[in-house]
N, C-alpha and C positions, 0 to 999 in steps of 0.2 A: 354697858356698853361704853360708856367713859374709862372704865379699866383697861377694856380691850383695845382702845385708841391710843393710851398711854402707852401699853406694852408696845403697840405698833411704833411710836415714836421713839421708844427707848432702842428697839432693835436697830431703826434707822440711824440712830444717832452712833451706837456702837459699830456700826459698819462703816462709819463714814471716812476713817483714817484708810480703812482698807481700799474703799472705792475710789479715793483720790489718789493712793499710790497708783490703783489701777489705772486711773483713768490716765494719770502720768505718763506711765509705761507706755499705755497703747498710744499716747502721742508720739512718743519717742519711736516706736516700732511703726508706725503709719509714715514719719516723715521719712525712716531707712528704707519705708518700701516693703517690709518685712509681715505686714497685715494689711487685713482689707477692711479697716473699722471706716465706715460709710458714715454714720452721724456719731459725734461726741457732743456732750454736754458736760458743763460743769458747774454747779452752785447755780443752776437755771431758777430764776427767781420772775414773777409777775404778779405786780400787784395793779390793784383797780383804783382811783379817786373817786368815791360815790358820796358827792356832798361832803360832809365832814369826817364820814367814815373811809378807811383804806380797807380793801379787802385783798386779802394777799391769795392769790389764786394756784401759786405756784411757790415752793419755800426752799429751793436749794435743789434742783434735781440734777443727780450725776448719772449718766446714761450712756451706751455706747450699742449700737447696733451695727452689724458687719452684712455687708453686700451678700444678697440672695439669703437674708434671713425673713421669717414668717412670724411678725409680730403681733399680738394682740396687747391694747391698752384698755383696761377695764378699771372701774371704780363706781362707786354711789355717785349720785346727782352733787355736785359742787365738789367733787374730789379734784378737778382739775385736768381731769383727760383731756376734754376738748381743747383748753388752753394749751397743754402741751402739744398736742395736734397742731393747733395755729403755730406757734413757736417752730414746730420742725416743719410744717409747709410755708416757712416764710411769709406768712398771713399775716403776722403780727412780729413785734420786736419785744424782747426781754426787757423787763425793768435794771435785772443785773445777770450777771454770770457769763458765760462764754458757750457759743454753739458753732462747731465746726462741721461742715458737711462737704465731703469729698476733697477735704484738706484747706477749705475755704472757710476762714472765719467769718462770719454770717450777723453777730449781732451787733456790729454797727455801720451796718450798710445802709445807703438811702433808699428811697423808695422805688426808684428806676433799678437801682442794683437788685433790689431784691425781687422787681417783676422779671427782671431778666433770668435770676437764678430758677424762679418757678417756672418759666416758661420753660427753661433747658432740662432742669432735672426732677420735676416733680407732677405727676399726673396726680389729677383728684376726682374721687368718685364721692358724691353725697346721696343721702338719703332719698333727696327728693328729685334725683336726677338732672333736673336744670338744663332740659332739651327745650331747644325752641320747636315750637308747636306747629310752625308752618313749615319747618324745614324737612328734607326727608332725612333719612339716617344717615347717608352719606355726606350730606352738607354737614350736619351736627356734627360729624365726626371730623369735617374739614376745617372747623373752626379755628383751632388753635394754630394749624398750618397760615390759615388767610391774616392770623394776627401777626406769625413771623415772617410775613412777607414771600412765602413760598409760591413758585408759578403753578396755574392751574391742573397740568397734567401731572405732575410730580405729587401735589397735593391731592388728586384723587387717585392715585395708585398706592399711596401711602395709606390712606382713608380706607380703601377698600381692604387693603391688606389687614388694618387694624380689624375691620369687621370680620374678616376671616378668621382672626383668632378666636373671637368671642361665638364664633357658628351662628351668623348671621349675613351672609355673604348672600342668601337669597332674600334677604330683607332691606337691602340698601337704598330702594327706592321708595320705602315706605315711611308715611309719616309717622308721629308718636302716636297718634290717636287711632292709629292702624294697627299696632303694637301690643303685645300682653306687658303686663308690669316688669315681668322679667327679662323680657325683649329690650323693656326700651333702656332697664337698668344695663344690660349688655350693650348698649348703644354707648351708653354713659361710659361703661368701662373703657371702650374702644377708644372713645374720644381720651380718655385721660392716657391711654397706650400710645396713640397716635405720633407724639413728639419723642417716642423712645425715652422716657424717662429712667432715672436712675431708681427712684423710689415710685411706688404706687401707693397712696394716703388714701384710705377707705373709711369717711365717718358713719358709722350704722348704716352700712352698705344695704342691709336687709329690713331696715327699721319698716318699709310702707309695705312689705311684701307677706305674702301666707306662707306656712312653713313648707310647703312643697316647693314653691318659687325660691325660697330662701335656698333651700336645698341646691336648686339648680345652679343658682348664682354662687354658692359657696364651691362647688364642682368647678366651673370658670376659676376662681381666684385659686384654688388648689391647681390647677391644669397651667395657669399661667407662673405661679412658683416654682413647679416643676420645669419650666423652661429657663430657670434663674432670675425671674424677676424679684426685687425686693417689694416686699408687701408689708406696711404698715396700719392695722386695723383699728379704730376705736370702737367697743361693742359693749353693752351690757348684758348681752346675752352669753351664758355659759356654753350654750350649744355651737355659737358662733366662733366663741374663743377657741373652743376644742379643736377646730381646724388649724390653728397656728402651730408654730414649734415652741414659741415663749410666751408666756405671760405676765404683764407686768403688772401689777395692781397698785393704783394710788388712792391713796386716804390722805384728806386736808393738805392736800398739794405736794406730798411727798411720795417717794416710792415705799410702799410698806410691804412689799411682795413680790419676788421674781420667781418663775416658775418655769425650768425648761424641761420640756417634755419629749417622748418617743415621738418623731414624726407623725402624722397621720395621713394614710395613703391617700393619694389621689382619689376623687370621686367616693370616699369614705362618707 
């Protein structure tokens, strides 16, 4: 196992110059309006201090994700995939390195500025749904718009539209305990979509679901991607990652492998 990890590290280091040159070229092209790079990172590093020990969760990640891509981030426990997701989602800040989202450098922004970017650019879907138990599906989906200060009529119109996108228009008056696990996750997806975000970030979105319901939820993601939604998904399941068009595998906080695949048809 040690030999395999060393080989992966070596390959990552051998590719460093090419990746850096590619990222520099991408920055120039994006600035000139010739490319649609949405996410660009260079040397992205995250350290956690735990007592006398420093844990290096990310060790200099160079990454580009274009608009309308469908990307799966994979890796063993402790590989840094959740840390990378948190940085991309502006839920945390890097120790070092650069992160540009839609042309906006975000690594040095303060908490208020990060919150504004999260609300405007990013929709989150979590494994545990995170729904208010006493609120209807419609009200749960409305919540981000309430925080944004939107008026009630427009808020309800937008929330109903988001529920229609996930085929739950007939369940908008139901509370979470009146919905199946798959329906609850679809409500969570609708909530993530209601602000019309640039990016949909999904962290183990089928982790609490059985295989049949997982397939149902992945059909929803496939359909959303078919409409042009950019999706980044963290998963440890190969069957879930198979729906993506690009797989990125992390090992020890570094990109060990990237695999661009033939697109999986919607509903596969």
